[in-house]
Backbone as XML, in Angstrom:
<?xml version="1.0"?>
<chain id="A" units="angstrom">
  <residue number="1" name="UNK">
    <atom name="N" x="44.281" y="24.616" z="34.556"/>
    <atom name="CA" x="44.701" y="26.465" z="34.688"/>
    <atom name="C" x="43.923" y="26.707" z="36.058"/>
  </residue>
  <residue number="2" name="UNK">
    <atom name="N" x="44.837" y="27.588" z="36.889"/>
    <atom name="CA" x="44.172" y="28.403" z="38.144"/>
    <atom name="C" x="43.424" y="29.317" z="37.576"/>
  </residue>
  <residue number="3" name="UNK">
    <atom name="N" x="42.362" y="29.414" z="38.560"/>
    <atom name="CA" x="41.253" y="30.564" z="38.203"/>
    <atom name="C" x="41.944" y="31.873" z="39.166"/>
  </residue>
  <residue number="4" name="UNK">
    <atom name="N" x="41.800" y="33.279" z="38.034"/>
    <atom name="CA" x="42.347" y="34.211" z="38.464"/>
    <atom name="C" x="41.885" y="35.061" z="39.475"/>
  </residue>
  <residue number="5" name="UNK">
    <atom name="N" x="42.165" y="35.482" z="40.447"/>
    <atom name="CA" x="40.747" y="36.163" z="41.133"/>
    <atom name="C" x="40.692" y="37.797" z="40.243"/>
  </residue>
  <residue number="6" name="UNK">
    <atom name="N" x="39.472" y="38.146" z="40.917"/>
    <atom name="CA" x="39.092" y="39.807" z="40.610"/>
    <atom name="C" x="40.203" y="40.479" z="40.802"/>
  </residue>
  <residue number="7" name="UNK">
    <atom name="N" x="40.730" y="40.258" z="42.485"/>
    <atom name="CA" x="41.784" y="40.910" z="42.834"/>
    <atom name="C" x="43.383" y="41.057" z="42.463"/>
  </residue>
  <residue number="8" name="UNK">
    <atom name="N" x="43.830" y="39.542" z="41.673"/>
    <atom name="CA" x="44.710" y="39.406" z="40.938"/>
    <atom name="C" x="44.765" y="40.207" z="39.540"/>
  </residue>
  <residue number="9" name="UNK">
    <atom name="N" x="43.863" y="40.071" z="39.141"/>
    <atom name="CA" x="43.468" y="40.499" z="37.430"/>
    <atom name="C" x="43.553" y="42.365" z="37.811"/>
  </residue>
  <residue number="10" name="UNK">
    <atom name="N" x="42.991" y="43.106" z="38.854"/>
    <atom name="CA" x="43.353" y="44.210" z="38.744"/>
    <atom name="C" x="44.567" y="44.752" z="39.412"/>
  </residue>
  <residue number="11" name="UNK">
    <atom name="N" x="45.358" y="43.815" z="40.085"/>
    <atom name="CA" x="46.585" y="44.442" z="40.175"/>
    <atom name="C" x="47.328" y="43.838" z="38.987"/>
  </residue>
  <residue number="12" name="UNK">
    <atom name="N" x="47.066" y="43.379" z="38.589"/>
    <atom name="CA" x="48.232" y="42.914" z="36.801"/>
    <atom name="C" x="47.778" y="44.057" z="36.247"/>
  </residue>
  <residue number="13" name="UNK">
    <atom name="N" x="46.597" y="44.826" z="36.303"/>
    <atom name="CA" x="46.003" y="46.024" z="35.514"/>
    <atom name="C" x="46.692" y="47.582" z="35.931"/>
  </residue>
  <residue number="14" name="UNK">
    <atom name="N" x="46.821" y="47.174" z="37.026"/>
    <atom name="CA" x="47.805" y="48.759" z="37.787"/>
    <atom name="C" x="48.880" y="48.577" z="37.327"/>
  </residue>
  <residue number="15" name="UNK">
    <atom name="N" x="49.556" y="47.486" z="36.847"/>
    <atom name="CA" x="51.005" y="47.383" z="36.646"/>
    <atom name="C" x="51.142" y="47.544" z="34.737"/>
  </residue>
  <residue number="16" name="UNK">
    <atom name="N" x="50.245" y="47.759" z="34.276"/>
    <atom name="CA" x="50.150" y="47.778" z="32.850"/>
    <atom name="C" x="50.276" y="49.639" z="32.635"/>
  </residue>
  <residue number="17" name="UNK">
    <atom name="N" x="51.026" y="49.518" z="31.198"/>
    <atom name="CA" x="50.380" y="50.721" z="30.386"/>
    <atom name="C" x="48.919" y="51.122" z="29.608"/>
  </residue>
  <residue number="18" name="UNK">
    <atom name="N" x="48.945" y="52.158" z="29.600"/>
    <atom name="CA" x="47.979" y="52.355" z="28.758"/>
    <atom name="C" x="48.032" y="51.692" z="27.345"/>
  </residue>
  <residue number="19" name="UNK">
    <atom name="N" x="49.018" y="51.944" z="26.539"/>
    <atom name="CA" x="48.704" y="51.014" z="25.456"/>
    <atom name="C" x="48.161" y="49.405" z="25.678"/>
  </residue>
  <residue number="20" name="UNK">
    <atom name="N" x="48.999" y="48.902" z="27.015"/>
    <atom name="CA" x="48.750" y="47.726" z="27.021"/>
    <atom name="C" x="47.491" y="47.396" z="27.386"/>
  </residue>
  <residue number="21" name="UNK">
    <atom name="N" x="46.721" y="48.683" z="28.471"/>
    <atom name="CA" x="45.376" y="48.378" z="28.542"/>
    <atom name="C" x="44.846" y="48.058" z="27.392"/>
  </residue>
  <residue number="22" name="UNK">
    <atom name="N" x="44.652" y="49.237" z="26.468"/>
    <atom name="CA" x="44.013" y="48.917" z="25.253"/>
    <atom name="C" x="44.054" y="47.936" z="24.562"/>
  </residue>
  <residue number="23" name="UNK">
    <atom name="N" x="45.368" y="47.317" z="24.185"/>
    <atom name="CA" x="45.670" y="46.055" z="23.714"/>
    <atom name="C" x="44.680" y="44.612" z="23.737"/>
  </residue>
  <residue number="24" name="UNK">
    <atom name="N" x="44.772" y="44.812" z="25.805"/>
    <atom name="CA" x="43.743" y="44.022" z="26.527"/>
    <atom name="C" x="42.858" y="43.872" z="25.940"/>
  </residue>
  <residue number="25" name="UNK">
    <atom name="N" x="41.445" y="45.338" z="25.886"/>
    <atom name="CA" x="40.665" y="45.751" z="25.616"/>
    <atom name="C" x="40.569" y="45.159" z="23.848"/>
  </residue>
  <residue number="26" name="UNK">
    <atom name="N" x="41.450" y="45.326" z="23.161"/>
    <atom name="CA" x="41.279" y="45.249" z="21.788"/>
    <atom name="C" x="40.604" y="43.621" z="21.792"/>
  </residue>
  <residue number="27" name="UNK">
    <atom name="N" x="41.969" y="42.398" z="22.418"/>
    <atom name="CA" x="41.610" y="41.193" z="22.235"/>
    <atom name="C" x="40.391" y="40.793" z="22.468"/>
  </residue>
  <residue number="28" name="UNK">
    <atom name="N" x="40.229" y="41.421" z="24.180"/>
    <atom name="CA" x="38.792" y="40.761" z="24.377"/>
    <atom name="C" x="37.553" y="40.902" z="23.697"/>
  </residue>
  <residue number="29" name="UNK">
    <atom name="N" x="37.423" y="42.067" z="22.650"/>
    <atom name="CA" x="36.142" y="42.491" z="21.519"/>
    <atom name="C" x="36.461" y="41.468" z="20.814"/>
  </residue>
  <residue number="30" name="UNK">
    <atom name="N" x="37.849" y="40.912" z="20.337"/>
    <atom name="CA" x="38.165" y="39.841" z="19.286"/>
    <atom name="C" x="37.524" y="38.767" z="19.710"/>
  </residue>
  <residue number="31" name="UNK">
    <atom name="N" x="38.048" y="38.399" z="21.092"/>
    <atom name="CA" x="37.709" y="36.621" z="21.431"/>
    <atom name="C" x="36.415" y="36.780" z="22.675"/>
  </residue>
  <residue number="32" name="UNK">
    <atom name="N" x="36.232" y="37.845" z="22.938"/>
    <atom name="CA" x="34.238" y="37.152" z="22.781"/>
    <atom name="C" x="33.439" y="38.466" z="22.557"/>
  </residue>
  <residue number="33" name="UNK">
    <atom name="N" x="33.523" y="39.254" z="20.934"/>
    <atom name="CA" x="32.560" y="39.998" z="20.908"/>
    <atom name="C" x="31.809" y="40.993" z="21.917"/>
  </residue>
  <residue number="34" name="UNK">
    <atom name="N" x="32.879" y="41.709" z="22.410"/>
    <atom name="CA" x="31.609" y="42.592" z="23.678"/>
    <atom name="C" x="33.101" y="43.653" z="23.561"/>
  </residue>
  <residue number="35" name="UNK">
    <atom name="N" x="32.528" y="44.636" z="23.654"/>
    <atom name="CA" x="33.161" y="45.861" z="24.195"/>
    <atom name="C" x="33.392" y="46.028" z="25.745"/>
  </residue>
  <residue number="36" name="UNK">
    <atom name="N" x="34.311" y="45.657" z="26.654"/>
    <atom name="CA" x="34.140" y="45.796" z="27.674"/>
    <atom name="C" x="34.849" y="47.180" z="28.388"/>
  </residue>
  <residue number="37" name="UNK">
    <atom name="N" x="35.055" y="47.972" z="27.091"/>
    <atom name="CA" x="34.714" y="49.399" z="27.652"/>
    <atom name="C" x="33.802" y="50.367" z="27.627"/>
  </residue>
  <residue number="38" name="UNK">
    <atom name="N" x="33.132" y="49.991" z="26.878"/>
    <atom name="CA" x="31.591" y="50.659" z="26.800"/>
    <atom name="C" x="30.404" y="49.916" z="28.558"/>
  </residue>
  <residue number="39" name="UNK">
    <atom name="N" x="30.835" y="48.570" z="28.707"/>
    <atom name="CA" x="30.242" y="47.990" z="29.728"/>
    <atom name="C" x="30.482" y="49.409" z="31.221"/>
  </residue>
  <residue number="40" name="UNK">
    <atom name="N" x="32.175" y="48.971" z="30.924"/>
    <atom name="CA" x="32.743" y="50.172" z="31.995"/>
    <atom name="C" x="32.453" y="51.675" z="32.075"/>
  </residue>
  <residue number="41" name="UNK">
    <atom name="N" x="32.238" y="52.101" z="31.045"/>
    <atom name="CA" x="31.772" y="53.338" z="30.801"/>
    <atom name="C" x="30.197" y="53.562" z="31.123"/>
  </residue>
  <residue number="42" name="UNK">
    <atom name="N" x="29.569" y="52.604" z="30.608"/>
    <atom name="CA" x="27.843" y="52.356" z="31.352"/>
    <atom name="C" x="27.759" y="52.629" z="32.707"/>
  </residue>
  <residue number="43" name="UNK">
    <atom name="N" x="29.029" y="51.721" z="33.488"/>
    <atom name="CA" x="28.466" y="51.848" z="34.779"/>
    <atom name="C" x="29.248" y="52.473" z="35.783"/>
  </residue>
  <residue number="44" name="UNK">
    <atom name="N" x="30.275" y="53.232" z="34.952"/>
    <atom name="CA" x="31.156" y="54.323" z="35.561"/>
    <atom name="C" x="30.106" y="55.320" z="36.476"/>
  </residue>
  <residue number="45" name="UNK">
    <atom name="N" x="30.284" y="56.297" z="37.533"/>
    <atom name="CA" x="29.401" y="56.763" z="38.434"/>
    <atom name="C" x="29.396" y="58.652" z="37.386"/>
  </residue>
  <residue number="46" name="UNK">
    <atom name="N" x="28.604" y="59.153" z="36.900"/>
    <atom name="CA" x="28.774" y="60.221" z="36.348"/>
    <atom name="C" x="29.261" y="61.394" z="37.050"/>
  </residue>
  <residue number="47" name="UNK">
    <atom name="N" x="30.390" y="62.350" z="36.913"/>
    <atom name="CA" x="31.275" y="63.511" z="37.903"/>
    <atom name="C" x="30.224" y="64.761" z="37.045"/>
  </residue>
  <residue number="48" name="UNK">
    <atom name="N" x="30.132" y="65.565" z="38.430"/>
    <atom name="CA" x="29.385" y="66.890" z="37.798"/>
    <atom name="C" x="30.891" y="67.460" z="36.388"/>
  </residue>
  <residue number="49" name="UNK">
    <atom name="N" x="30.302" y="68.554" z="35.800"/>
    <atom name="CA" x="31.047" y="69.109" z="35.175"/>
    <atom name="C" x="31.973" y="70.227" z="35.695"/>
  </residue>
  <residue number="50" name="UNK">
    <atom name="N" x="31.322" y="70.682" z="36.994"/>
    <atom name="CA" x="32.829" y="71.418" z="37.607"/>
    <atom name="C" x="33.818" y="70.000" z="38.066"/>
  </residue>
  <residue number="51" name="UNK">
    <atom name="N" x="33.497" y="68.970" z="38.418"/>
    <atom name="CA" x="35.117" y="68.393" z="38.852"/>
    <atom name="C" x="35.500" y="67.547" z="37.850"/>
  </residue>
  <residue number="52" name="UNK">
    <atom name="N" x="34.438" y="67.729" z="36.608"/>
    <atom name="CA" x="35.591" y="66.907" z="35.882"/>
    <atom name="C" x="36.675" y="67.556" z="34.888"/>
  </residue>
  <residue number="53" name="UNK">
    <atom name="N" x="36.599" y="68.922" z="35.116"/>
    <atom name="CA" x="37.618" y="69.867" z="34.373"/>
    <atom name="C" x="37.337" y="69.705" z="32.758"/>
  </residue>
  <residue number="54" name="UNK">
    <atom name="N" x="38.104" y="70.466" z="32.407"/>
    <atom name="CA" x="37.634" y="70.070" z="30.408"/>
    <atom name="C" x="38.058" y="68.990" z="30.355"/>
  </residue>
  <residue number="55" name="UNK">
    <atom name="N" x="36.609" y="68.536" z="29.710"/>
    <atom name="CA" x="36.654" y="67.310" z="28.807"/>
    <atom name="C" x="37.056" y="67.315" z="27.201"/>
  </residue>
  <residue number="56" name="UNK">
    <atom name="N" x="37.756" y="68.246" z="26.474"/>
    <atom name="CA" x="38.532" y="67.823" z="25.239"/>
    <atom name="C" x="40.054" y="68.387" z="25.966"/>
  </residue>
  <residue number="57" name="UNK">
    <atom name="N" x="41.038" y="68.278" z="24.916"/>
    <atom name="CA" x="42.021" y="68.447" z="25.110"/>
    <atom name="C" x="42.923" y="68.621" z="24.032"/>
  </residue>
  <residue number="58" name="UNK">
    <atom name="N" x="44.086" y="69.198" z="23.994"/>
    <atom name="CA" x="44.929" y="69.317" z="22.695"/>
    <atom name="C" x="46.134" y="68.525" z="23.041"/>
  </residue>
  <residue number="59" name="UNK">
    <atom name="N" x="46.450" y="67.589" z="22.377"/>
    <atom name="CA" x="47.796" y="66.513" z="22.228"/>
    <atom name="C" x="48.831" y="67.400" z="21.320"/>
  </residue>
  <residue number="60" name="UNK">
    <atom name="N" x="49.934" y="68.140" z="22.511"/>
    <atom name="CA" x="50.928" y="69.372" z="21.606"/>
    <atom name="C" x="52.202" y="68.385" z="21.522"/>
  </residue>
  <residue number="61" name="UNK">
    <atom name="N" x="53.260" y="68.032" z="20.520"/>
    <atom name="CA" x="54.262" y="67.319" z="20.309"/>
    <atom name="C" x="55.395" y="68.645" z="20.675"/>
  </residue>
  <residue number="62" name="UNK">
    <atom name="N" x="56.135" y="68.203" z="21.735"/>
    <atom name="CA" x="57.077" y="68.484" z="22.066"/>
    <atom name="C" x="58.576" y="68.207" z="21.692"/>
  </residue>
  <residue number="63" name="UNK">
    <atom name="N" x="58.744" y="67.406" z="21.709"/>
    <atom name="CA" x="59.806" y="66.689" z="20.875"/>
    <atom name="C" x="59.672" y="65.012" z="20.598"/>
  </residue>
  <residue number="64" name="UNK">
    <atom name="N" x="60.528" y="64.792" z="19.348"/>
    <atom name="CA" x="60.054" y="63.384" z="19.114"/>
    <atom name="C" x="60.701" y="62.388" z="19.859"/>
  </residue>
  <residue number="65" name="UNK">
    <atom name="N" x="62.140" y="63.087" z="20.708"/>
    <atom name="CA" x="62.961" y="62.011" z="21.145"/>
    <atom name="C" x="63.794" y="61.098" z="20.405"/>
  </residue>
  <residue number="66" name="UNK">
    <atom name="N" x="64.638" y="60.209" z="20.880"/>
    <atom name="CA" x="65.418" y="59.829" z="19.964"/>
    <atom name="C" x="64.814" y="58.494" z="19.278"/>
  </residue>
  <residue number="67" name="UNK">
    <atom name="N" x="63.799" y="58.097" z="19.337"/>
    <atom name="CA" x="63.267" y="57.065" z="18.000"/>
    <atom name="C" x="62.348" y="57.751" z="17.595"/>
  </residue>
  <residue number="68" name="UNK">
    <atom name="N" x="62.587" y="58.851" z="16.549"/>
    <atom name="CA" x="61.526" y="59.840" z="15.749"/>
    <atom name="C" x="60.964" y="58.659" z="14.905"/>
  </residue>
  <residue number="69" name="UNK">
    <atom name="N" x="61.886" y="57.562" z="14.622"/>
    <atom name="CA" x="60.807" y="56.532" z="13.611"/>
    <atom name="C" x="59.471" y="56.125" z="14.038"/>
  </residue>
  <residue number="70" name="UNK">
    <atom name="N" x="59.817" y="55.754" z="15.045"/>
    <atom name="CA" x="58.532" y="55.084" z="15.608"/>
    <atom name="C" x="57.113" y="56.440" z="15.954"/>
  </residue>
  <residue number="71" name="UNK">
    <atom name="N" x="57.856" y="57.516" z="16.430"/>
    <atom name="CA" x="56.501" y="58.397" z="16.383"/>
    <atom name="C" x="56.626" y="58.842" z="15.249"/>
  </residue>
  <residue number="72" name="UNK">
    <atom name="N" x="56.747" y="58.974" z="14.157"/>
    <atom name="CA" x="56.422" y="59.049" z="12.851"/>
    <atom name="C" x="55.083" y="58.257" z="12.352"/>
  </residue>
  <residue number="73" name="UNK">
    <atom name="N" x="55.891" y="57.177" z="12.831"/>
    <atom name="CA" x="54.710" y="55.758" z="12.428"/>
    <atom name="C" x="53.026" y="56.338" z="13.375"/>
  </residue>
  <residue number="74" name="UNK">
    <atom name="N" x="53.657" y="56.671" z="14.730"/>
    <atom name="CA" x="52.526" y="56.698" z="15.126"/>
    <atom name="C" x="51.588" y="58.066" z="14.651"/>
  </residue>
  <residue number="75" name="UNK">
    <atom name="N" x="52.420" y="59.399" z="14.449"/>
    <atom name="CA" x="51.649" y="60.275" z="13.956"/>
    <atom name="C" x="50.733" y="60.360" z="12.610"/>
  </residue>
  <residue number="76" name="UNK">
    <atom name="N" x="51.421" y="59.207" z="11.825"/>
    <atom name="CA" x="51.030" y="58.904" z="10.963"/>
    <atom name="C" x="49.464" y="58.499" z="10.763"/>
  </residue>
  <residue number="77" name="UNK">
    <atom name="N" x="49.662" y="57.404" z="11.965"/>
    <atom name="CA" x="48.514" y="56.364" z="12.035"/>
    <atom name="C" x="47.416" y="56.893" z="12.839"/>
  </residue>
  <residue number="78" name="UNK">
    <atom name="N" x="47.756" y="58.496" z="13.488"/>
    <atom name="CA" x="46.568" y="58.851" z="14.423"/>
    <atom name="C" x="45.900" y="60.369" z="13.861"/>
  </residue>
  <residue number="79" name="UNK">
    <atom name="N" x="47.021" y="60.350" z="12.967"/>
    <atom name="CA" x="46.376" y="62.185" z="12.414"/>
    <atom name="C" x="46.130" y="61.652" z="10.688"/>
  </residue>
  <residue number="80" name="UNK">
    <atom name="N" x="46.696" y="60.750" z="10.402"/>
    <atom name="CA" x="46.511" y="60.840" z="9.144"/>
    <atom name="C" x="46.961" y="61.093" z="7.692"/>
  </residue>
  <residue number="81" name="UNK">
    <atom name="N" x="48.369" y="62.083" z="7.895"/>
    <atom name="CA" x="48.994" y="62.378" z="7.644"/>
    <atom name="C" x="49.878" y="61.606" z="6.841"/>
  </residue>
  <residue number="82" name="UNK">
    <atom name="N" x="50.058" y="62.611" z="5.506"/>
    <atom name="CA" x="51.177" y="61.467" z="4.881"/>
    <atom name="C" x="52.683" y="61.823" z="5.794"/>
  </residue>
  <residue number="83" name="UNK">
    <atom name="N" x="53.544" y="60.327" z="5.211"/>
    <atom name="CA" x="55.028" y="60.860" z="5.724"/>
    <atom name="C" x="55.773" y="61.689" z="5.514"/>
  </residue>
  <residue number="84" name="UNK">
    <atom name="N" x="56.295" y="62.454" z="4.550"/>
    <atom name="CA" x="56.481" y="63.977" z="4.959"/>
    <atom name="C" x="55.881" y="65.267" z="5.505"/>
  </residue>
  <residue number="85" name="UNK">
    <atom name="N" x="54.567" y="64.761" z="5.919"/>
    <atom name="CA" x="53.637" y="66.331" z="6.702"/>
    <atom name="C" x="54.025" y="65.303" z="8.316"/>
  </residue>
  <residue number="86" name="UNK">
    <atom name="N" x="53.950" y="63.601" z="8.668"/>
    <atom name="CA" x="54.521" y="63.822" z="9.710"/>
    <atom name="C" x="55.818" y="63.614" z="10.365"/>
  </residue>
  <residue number="87" name="UNK">
    <atom name="N" x="56.538" y="63.684" z="9.461"/>
    <atom name="CA" x="57.885" y="63.690" z="9.746"/>
    <atom name="C" x="58.192" y="65.098" z="9.683"/>
  </residue>
  <residue number="88" name="UNK">
    <atom name="N" x="57.806" y="66.239" z="9.158"/>
    <atom name="CA" x="57.371" y="67.417" z="9.838"/>
    <atom name="C" x="57.427" y="68.280" z="11.066"/>
  </residue>
  <residue number="89" name="UNK">
    <atom name="N" x="56.066" y="67.257" z="11.486"/>
    <atom name="CA" x="55.079" y="67.501" z="13.065"/>
    <atom name="C" x="56.435" y="66.766" z="14.040"/>
  </residue>
  <residue number="90" name="UNK">
    <atom name="N" x="57.113" y="65.688" z="14.034"/>
    <atom name="CA" x="58.072" y="64.710" z="14.467"/>
    <atom name="C" x="59.132" y="65.969" z="14.429"/>
  </residue>
  <residue number="91" name="UNK">
    <atom name="N" x="59.449" y="66.321" z="13.842"/>
    <atom name="CA" x="60.808" y="67.490" z="13.760"/>
    <atom name="C" x="60.644" y="68.809" z="14.052"/>
  </residue>
  <residue number="92" name="UNK">
    <atom name="N" x="59.853" y="69.328" z="14.277"/>
    <atom name="CA" x="59.174" y="70.540" z="14.410"/>
    <atom name="C" x="58.551" y="71.108" z="15.621"/>
  </residue>
  <residue number="93" name="UNK">
    <atom name="N" x="57.954" y="69.833" z="15.956"/>
    <atom name="CA" x="57.013" y="69.649" z="16.917"/>
    <atom name="C" x="55.609" y="70.203" z="16.765"/>
  </residue>
  <residue number="94" name="UNK">
    <atom name="N" x="54.415" y="70.891" z="17.735"/>
    <atom name="CA" x="53.307" y="71.102" z="17.545"/>
    <atom name="C" x="52.006" y="70.317" z="17.895"/>
  </residue>
  <residue number="95" name="UNK">
    <atom name="N" x="50.718" y="70.649" z="17.606"/>
    <atom name="CA" x="49.580" y="70.504" z="18.262"/>
    <atom name="C" x="49.477" y="69.030" z="17.136"/>
  </residue>
  <residue number="96" name="UNK">
    <atom name="N" x="49.374" y="67.557" z="17.723"/>
    <atom name="CA" x="48.712" y="66.390" z="17.009"/>
    <atom name="C" x="47.159" y="66.357" z="16.284"/>
  </residue>
  <residue number="97" name="UNK">
    <atom name="N" x="46.902" y="66.918" z="17.499"/>
    <atom name="CA" x="45.262" y="66.752" z="17.538"/>
    <atom name="C" x="44.724" y="67.379" z="18.451"/>
  </residue>
  <residue number="98" name="UNK">
    <atom name="N" x="43.722" y="68.262" z="18.145"/>
    <atom name="CA" x="43.010" y="69.583" z="19.368"/>
    <atom name="C" x="41.471" y="69.150" z="19.732"/>
  </residue>
  <residue number="99" name="UNK">
    <atom name="N" x="41.288" y="69.226" z="20.560"/>
    <atom name="CA" x="39.981" y="69.538" z="20.762"/>
    <atom name="C" x="39.452" y="67.729" z="20.892"/>
  </residue>
  <residue number="100" name="UNK">
    <atom name="N" x="39.730" y="66.752" z="21.742"/>
    <atom name="CA" x="39.698" y="64.988" z="21.228"/>
    <atom name="C" x="39.409" y="65.176" z="22.962"/>
  </residue>
  <residue number="101" name="UNK">
    <atom name="N" x="38.245" y="64.175" z="22.647"/>
    <atom name="CA" x="38.157" y="64.091" z="24.271"/>
    <atom name="C" x="39.592" y="63.314" z="25.220"/>
  </residue>
  <residue number="102" name="UNK">
    <atom name="N" x="39.104" y="63.750" z="26.493"/>
    <atom name="CA" x="40.117" y="63.951" z="27.596"/>
    <atom name="C" x="41.011" y="62.242" z="27.895"/>
  </residue>
  <residue number="103" name="UNK">
    <atom name="N" x="39.887" y="61.497" z="27.587"/>
    <atom name="CA" x="40.453" y="59.983" z="27.533"/>
    <atom name="C" x="41.361" y="59.746" z="26.628"/>
  </residue>
  <residue number="104" name="UNK">
    <atom name="N" x="40.684" y="59.806" z="25.346"/>
    <atom name="CA" x="41.477" y="60.114" z="23.903"/>
    <atom name="C" x="42.689" y="60.744" z="23.960"/>
  </residue>
  <residue number="105" name="UNK">
    <atom name="N" x="43.134" y="61.532" z="24.646"/>
    <atom name="CA" x="44.535" y="62.326" z="24.141"/>
    <atom name="C" x="45.631" y="61.497" z="25.273"/>
  </residue>
  <residue number="106" name="UNK">
    <atom name="N" x="44.655" y="60.776" z="26.678"/>
    <atom name="CA" x="45.741" y="60.694" z="27.413"/>
    <atom name="C" x="46.267" y="59.358" z="26.848"/>
  </residue>
  <residue number="107" name="UNK">
    <atom name="N" x="45.128" y="58.585" z="26.082"/>
    <atom name="CA" x="45.854" y="57.518" z="25.022"/>
    <atom name="C" x="46.933" y="57.508" z="24.458"/>
  </residue>
  <residue number="108" name="UNK">
    <atom name="N" x="46.903" y="58.731" z="23.675"/>
    <atom name="CA" x="47.600" y="59.187" z="22.813"/>
    <atom name="C" x="48.859" y="59.776" z="23.359"/>
  </residue>
  <residue number="109" name="UNK">
    <atom name="N" x="48.418" y="60.352" z="24.591"/>
    <atom name="CA" x="50.133" y="60.916" z="25.218"/>
    <atom name="C" x="50.842" y="59.282" z="25.493"/>
  </residue>
  <residue number="110" name="UNK">
    <atom name="N" x="50.639" y="58.629" z="26.262"/>
    <atom name="CA" x="51.204" y="57.333" z="26.774"/>
    <atom name="C" x="51.824" y="56.645" z="25.292"/>
  </residue>
  <residue number="111" name="UNK">
    <atom name="N" x="50.657" y="56.318" z="24.569"/>
    <atom name="CA" x="51.741" y="55.774" z="22.893"/>
    <atom name="C" x="52.592" y="56.631" z="22.553"/>
  </residue>
  <residue number="112" name="UNK">
    <atom name="N" x="52.853" y="57.808" z="22.612"/>
    <atom name="CA" x="53.708" y="58.624" z="22.306"/>
    <atom name="C" x="55.047" y="58.657" z="23.393"/>
  </residue>
  <residue number="113" name="UNK">
    <atom name="N" x="54.779" y="58.759" z="24.299"/>
    <atom name="CA" x="55.289" y="58.628" z="25.208"/>
    <atom name="C" x="56.712" y="57.202" z="25.518"/>
  </residue>
  <residue number="114" name="UNK">
    <atom name="N" x="55.516" y="56.696" z="25.392"/>
    <atom name="CA" x="56.031" y="55.007" z="25.414"/>
    <atom name="C" x="57.364" y="54.769" z="23.891"/>
  </residue>
  <residue number="115" name="UNK">
    <atom name="N" x="56.800" y="55.375" z="22.730"/>
    <atom name="CA" x="56.965" y="55.756" z="21.912"/>
    <atom name="C" x="58.720" y="56.559" z="21.619"/>
  </residue>
  <residue number="116" name="UNK">
    <atom name="N" x="59.124" y="57.213" z="22.731"/>
    <atom name="CA" x="59.918" y="58.302" z="23.217"/>
    <atom name="C" x="59.947" y="59.693" z="23.232"/>
  </residue>
  <residue number="117" name="UNK">
    <atom name="N" x="58.400" y="60.035" z="22.475"/>
    <atom name="CA" x="58.252" y="61.401" z="22.440"/>
    <atom name="C" x="58.224" y="62.130" z="23.660"/>
  </residue>
  <residue number="118" name="UNK">
    <atom name="N" x="58.465" y="63.810" z="23.762"/>
    <atom name="CA" x="57.664" y="64.323" z="24.807"/>
    <atom name="C" x="56.179" y="65.080" z="24.455"/>
  </residue>
  <residue number="119" name="UNK">
    <atom name="N" x="55.463" y="64.943" z="25.089"/>
    <atom name="CA" x="54.056" y="65.143" z="25.258"/>
    <atom name="C" x="53.840" y="66.243" z="26.077"/>
  </residue>
  <residue number="120" name="UNK">
    <atom name="N" x="53.055" y="66.853" z="25.696"/>
    <atom name="CA" x="51.693" y="67.476" z="26.563"/>
    <atom name="C" x="50.522" y="68.004" z="26.040"/>
  </residue>
  <residue number="121" name="UNK">
    <atom name="N" x="49.974" y="68.190" z="27.262"/>
    <atom name="CA" x="48.260" y="68.686" z="26.942"/>
    <atom name="C" x="48.134" y="69.612" z="27.242"/>
  </residue>
  <residue number="122" name="UNK">
    <atom name="N" x="47.157" y="70.093" z="26.493"/>
    <atom name="CA" x="46.812" y="71.490" z="26.884"/>
    <atom name="C" x="45.341" y="71.673" z="26.805"/>
  </residue>
</chain>
C-alpha cells in the first residue's frame, strides 16, 4: 500500500463534512486507543477571549426539511427526549440545545443540515 503524505491527508480532510471528520476521529480512537482531538486541542494556539467571540451557542431548529424522520432521530439522540417530544420539536422548531460549546454547536448544526434540516446558531 502506498504511503499517504501529510498534504494528501489534509486535502482529504478539507473535502469531508463535519460528520465524516467526527466518524474518522471515532475510528482513530477505536483503532489506536488514543483521542486525536485531545492532541489537536492541546496543541492549538490559545486565542484571546476578545478574538474568539461567544464561546457558547444555542442550536435553533428552524425547519426539519423533507427528511423529518432522520431529523427526529438526531433530536432524540442529542437531547435524550422521547419520540413524541422530539417530533414536536421537528414539527414546530425551537431550541434544541442551549449554551453549548461552539464546536459542539457547529457539529450538531452540520449533522442536522446533512439530514435536511434548516438550523441556526444563536
